[in-house]
Every structure is written in C-alpha cells, then in structure tokens.
C-alpha positions as CSV (number, residue, x, y, z in Angstrom):
1,X,-42.6,13.0,-5.4
2,X,-42.9,9.4,-6.8
3,X,-43.2,10.0,-10.4
4,X,-44.4,7.0,-12.4
5,X,-43.6,7.4,-16.1
6,X,-45.7,4.8,-18.3
7,X,-44.5,4.0,-21.7
8,X,-44.1,1.0,-24.2
9,X,-40.7,-0.3,-25.3
10,X,-38.5,1.7,-27.6
11,X,-40.0,4.8,-26.8
12,X,-37.3,7.2,-25.4
13,X,-38.2,5.8,-21.9
14,X,-34.4,4.8,-21.0
15,X,-33.1,8.1,-22.1
16,X,-35.8,9.9,-20.1
17,X,-34.8,8.0,-16.9
18,X,-31.2,8.9,-17.6
19,X,-32.4,12.6,-17.9
20,X,-34.0,12.5,-14.5
21,X,-30.9,10.5,-12.8
22,X,-28.9,13.6,-13.5
23,X,-30.8,15.8,-11.0
24,X,-29.5,15.5,-7.7
25,X,-32.9,15.5,-6.2
26,X,-34.0,12.1,-8.1
27,X,-33.2,8.8,-7.7
28,X,-34.7,6.3,-10.4
29,X,-35.8,2.7,-10.8
30,X,-35.6,0.7,-14.1
31,X,-38.7,-1.3,-15.0
32,X,-39.4,-2.8,-11.4
33,X,-42.1,-5.3,-12.5
34,X,-40.3,-6.8,-15.2
35,X,-39.2,-9.9,-13.2
36,X,-42.8,-10.6,-11.9
37,X,-44.2,-10.0,-15.6
38,X,-42.1,-12.7,-16.9
39,X,-42.8,-15.1,-14.3
40,X,-46.4,-14.5,-14.7
41,X,-46.4,-15.0,-18.5
42,X,-43.8,-17.4,-19.1
43,X,-42.5,-15.4,-22.1
44,X,-39.0,-16.2,-23.0
45,X,-37.3,-12.7,-23.3
46,X,-33.9,-12.2,-24.1
47,X,-31.9,-12.5,-20.8
48,X,-35.0,-13.8,-19.1
49,X,-33.1,-15.9,-16.4
50,X,-30.9,-12.9,-15.6
51,X,-34.1,-10.7,-15.3
52,X,-35.8,-13.1,-13.0
53,X,-32.9,-13.3,-10.7
54,X,-32.4,-9.5,-10.4
55,X,-36.2,-8.8,-9.5
56,X,-38.3,-10.1,-6.5
57,X,-40.4,-13.3,-7.0
58,X,-43.6,-11.5,-6.1
59,X,-45.2,-8.5,-7.8
60,X,-46.6,-7.4,-4.2
61,X,-43.2,-7.3,-3.0
62,X,-42.1,-5.1,-5.8
63,X,-44.9,-2.7,-4.9
64,X,-44.1,-2.4,-1.5
65,X,-40.6,-1.4,-2.6
66,X,-42.3,1.4,-4.7
67,X,-44.3,2.7,-1.8
68,X,-41.8,2.8,0.6
69,X,-38.7,5.2,1.3
70,X,-37.3,6.6,-1.9
71,X,-33.8,4.9,-2.8
72,X,-30.7,7.0,-1.6
73,X,-33.1,8.8,0.6
74,X,-33.8,11.4,-2.2
75,X,-36.9,13.9,-2.3
76,X,-37.9,12.3,-5.5
77,X,-37.9,8.9,-7.3
78,X,-38.5,8.3,-11.1
79,X,-40.2,5.0,-11.8
80,X,-39.6,3.7,-15.4
81,X,-42.6,1.4,-16.0
82,X,-43.6,-0.6,-19.2
83,X,-47.3,-0.3,-19.6
84,X,-47.4,-3.9,-21.0
85,X,-46.1,-5.4,-17.8
86,X,-49.3,-4.4,-15.9
87,X,-51.1,-7.4,-16.4
88,X,-53.6,-9.3,-14.1
89,X,-51.5,-10.1,-11.1
90,X,-49.6,-7.0,-11.1
91,X,-50.8,-4.5,-8.5
92,X,-51.9,-1.0,-9.2
93,X,-52.8,0.4,-5.7
94,X,-49.4,2.5,-5.5
95,X,-50.7,4.5,-8.8
96,X,-52.6,6.4,-6.5
97,X,-49.8,7.9,-4.7
98,X,-47.8,8.8,-7.9
99,X,-47.6,11.6,-10.3
100,X,-48.4,9.6,-13.4
101,X,-47.0,10.5,-16.6
102,X,-47.6,8.8,-20.1
103,X,-44.7,8.9,-22.4
104,X,-45.8,8.1,-26.2
105,X,-44.3,7.6,-29.6
106,X,-46.0,6.9,-33.0
107,X,-46.5,3.0,-33.4
108,X,-44.7,2.5,-36.5
109,X,-41.4,3.8,-34.9
110,X,-42.0,1.5,-32.0
111,X,-42.6,-1.5,-34.0
112,X,-39.8,-0.9,-36.4
113,X,-37.4,-0.7,-33.5
114,X,-38.6,-3.3,-31.2
115,X,-38.8,-6.2,-34.1
116,X,-35.0,-5.7,-34.4
117,X,-34.5,-7.3,-31.0
118,X,-37.6,-9.4,-30.5
119,X,-39.0,-11.4,-33.5
120,X,-42.2,-12.6,-31.9
121,X,-43.7,-9.3,-31.7
122,X,-47.4,-9.0,-30.6
123,X,-49.6,-5.9,-30.1
124,X,-49.5,-6.9,-26.5
125,X,-45.7,-6.6,-26.4
126,X,-45.7,-2.9,-27.4
127,X,-48.5,-1.9,-25.1
128,X,-50.4,0.7,-26.6
129,X,-53.7,-0.7,-25.6
130,X,-52.5,-1.2,-22.1
131,X,-51.2,2.4,-22.0
132,X,-54.6,3.9,-22.8
133,X,-56.3,1.8,-20.3
134,X,-54.0,2.8,-17.5
135,X,-54.3,6.4,-18.6
136,X,-58.1,6.0,-17.9
137,X,-57.7,4.1,-14.9
138,X,-55.3,7.3,-13.5
139,X,-58.4,9.3,-14.6
140,X,-60.6,7.3,-12.4
141,X,-58.4,7.8,-9.4
142,X,-59.2,11.5,-9.7
143,X,-55.9,12.6,-11.1
144,X,-55.2,14.5,-14.5
145,X,-52.6,12.4,-15.9
146,X,-49.7,14.1,-18.2
147,X,-48.9,12.8,-21.7
148,X,-45.6,13.8,-23.7
149,X,-44.6,13.0,-26.9
150,X,-41.0,11.3,-27.6
151,X,-41.2,13.1,-31.1
152,X,-41.6,16.6,-29.3
153,X,-38.8,15.8,-26.9
154,X,-36.3,14.9,-29.6
155,X,-37.3,18.1,-31.4
156,X,-36.7,20.3,-28.6
157,X,-35.4,18.5,-25.6
158,X,-34.8,21.7,-23.5
159,X,-38.4,23.3,-24.1
160,X,-40.3,20.1,-23.7
161,X,-38.3,19.0,-20.4
162,X,-39.1,22.5,-19.0
163,X,-42.9,22.1,-20.0
164,X,-43.0,18.7,-18.1
165,X,-41.3,19.9,-15.1
166,X,-43.6,22.9,-14.7
167,X,-46.6,20.3,-15.4
168,X,-45.5,18.1,-12.6
169,X,-44.5,20.9,-10.1
170,X,-40.7,20.7,-10.5
171,X,-38.2,23.3,-11.3
172,X,-36.3,22.5,-14.7
173,X,-32.6,21.4,-14.2
174,X,-30.5,21.9,-16.9
175,X,-28.5,19.0,-15.9
176,X,-31.3,16.8,-17.6
177,X,-30.1,17.7,-21.0
178,X,-27.0,15.3,-20.9
179,X,-25.5,12.3,-19.2
180,X,-22.4,10.4,-19.3
181,X,-21.6,7.9,-21.9
182,X,-21.5,4.2,-20.9
183,X,-23.5,1.9,-18.7
184,X,-25.4,3.2,-15.8
185,X,-25.4,1.8,-12.2
186,X,-29.3,1.9,-12.2
187,X,-29.8,0.1,-15.5
188,X,-31.6,-3.0,-15.5
189,X,-29.9,-6.4,-16.0
190,X,-31.3,-6.6,-19.4
191,X,-29.1,-3.4,-20.3
192,X,-26.5,-5.3,-22.5
193,X,-29.2,-6.5,-25.0
194,X,-31.7,-3.3,-25.2
195,X,-29.4,-0.3,-24.1
196,X,-26.2,-0.8,-26.2
197,X,-26.9,2.2,-28.6
198,X,-28.2,4.7,-26.0
199,X,-24.8,4.0,-23.8
200,X,-22.8,5.4,-26.7
201,X,-24.9,8.7,-26.4
202,X,-24.6,11.6,-24.0
203,X,-27.9,13.4,-24.7
204,X,-31.4,13.1,-26.6
205,X,-30.9,12.3,-30.1
206,X,-32.4,14.7,-32.9
207,X,-35.6,14.8,-34.8
208,X,-36.4,11.8,-36.5
209,X,-37.2,11.2,-40.3
210,X,-40.2,9.6,-42.0
211,X,-41.9,6.9,-40.7
212,X,-40.3,3.6,-41.6
213,X,-41.8,0.9,-44.3
214,X,-42.8,-2.0,-42.6
215,X,-43.8,-5.6,-43.8
216,X,-47.4,-6.2,-43.8
217,X,-47.5,-8.5,-40.6
218,X,-45.9,-5.5,-38.8
219,X,-48.0,-2.8,-40.3
220,X,-51.0,-4.7,-39.1
221,X,-49.6,-4.2,-35.4
222,X,-49.3,-0.4,-36.2
223,X,-52.8,-0.4,-37.5
224,X,-54.2,-1.9,-34.6
225,X,-52.3,0.3,-32.2
226,X,-53.2,3.8,-33.9
227,X,-56.4,4.3,-32.3
228,X,-54.9,4.1,-28.5
229,X,-51.9,6.3,-29.8
230,X,-54.3,8.9,-31.4
231,X,-56.4,9.1,-28.2
232,X,-53.3,9.5,-26.0
233,X,-51.8,12.0,-28.6
234,X,-54.9,14.2,-28.4
235,X,-53.9,14.7,-24.6
236,X,-50.3,15.6,-24.8
237,X,-48.4,18.6,-23.6
238,X,-47.6,21.2,-26.2
239,X,-44.9,23.8,-26.4
C-alpha cells in the first residue's frame, strides 16, 4: 500500500507520520514535494536553501520516487503530503495508485500555530481550499477518500487510529500510539525549525482547549478557510 496523507501545516501531520513509522510494515516519506514547491513559487520559507538541497530539482523526479519501490523494501509506505504544495507544475498522476486520506484541523488552530513560525501567512499557505480541491480530485478518480479529524485523534488516539486502520484495510498496531523522543532519521531537513516541540513528545497530545483568539487579519484567514473545512468535516470518520 502507498498511503498518501493529505494535510495542511500544523495539523498533527508529523505526529501521524511518527505513528505510522513505528509499524514494522511501513516506511515513511516526509513532504516529498517541498523542494519543487519552493523552486516553483520562489517563497522564502525558513531553511529554504537547506530544503532545496535536500530534495530533487524536479517534481516529476519526486513523483517517480513515489511510484517506485517502497523505501526499505517495506510492504507499505506513508507519504506525508502538504496540500498547499500541489500547485501547477506538481504532478498528480501518482494519486491514482495511492490510498488517499485527508487529515483536517480547525482553521483557527492551524492559523494560530503556523503564524508563530511564519509571519507572512496567506490562505494559500494553510491549504484548506487546496485540500478540498484535492479531495474532489480523488473522488473524480473513482475513489472514496477518507477524512479524519486531528481533534478526534487527540481526544482518543487508540480508537481513531483503529478506525482509520479499518477504513484503509490494515490491522491496528498498538505501536502507533508511542514513539521515541528526539529527532528522527526520516524527518525532513526543516525539522529543527518546525518539529522542536514534537521532538519532546513520545505520543499524541491530549485534547485541545477553546479555539484561540486571533487578531483581525488572522481571523480573516480563518473565515475564508471555514467553508472548505466544513465541507471536509462533514465527511470525516466517526467513532
């Protein structure tokens, strides 16, 4: 199985990658299109030059690596994808050969978290509209895409990971519930900037509190993103 997990930033996506990496039958790939995305957009993200050096120059070269043999010759591979990376010039043909899952989180929480590390935040950066468009693309391929909410995972990790595994045809493995602290060999090169707090963890964080209060400019991003989020939320897995 090639499992493509489609998320926006600051959305439990790295924790989910860590969870699947604990399974003996899975290898993982961290944001394979990040380098081509930065090249095509020219965006000045933190650690940009390191990211460019760590990824192939071309998006189609990345795609060939995704449709080729799984890393470490494992039966399954987990691809952690950022929806906002899938701009014009990034191929999508590989998606037809993947089990596609969409990981969602309330836009207010995403915006509050991402804005701490990237001040020039736009709606495109958080990727909700792109996520809904990709969801519709997967449906057009004849698949029934799966949606899972990060809040539900944090509320009850074991129950929701069991539900997800059932939905994609896997046996649940309790090893997914914990991971070792510290950097991981499969982390993207950007980990020192974005994954510091996660490196201190050994499992999923507990339930989140009330939605954050945001300044007007950031609240505008939330309001723009809510329709896409609500459309996906209506399709999510439930316990």
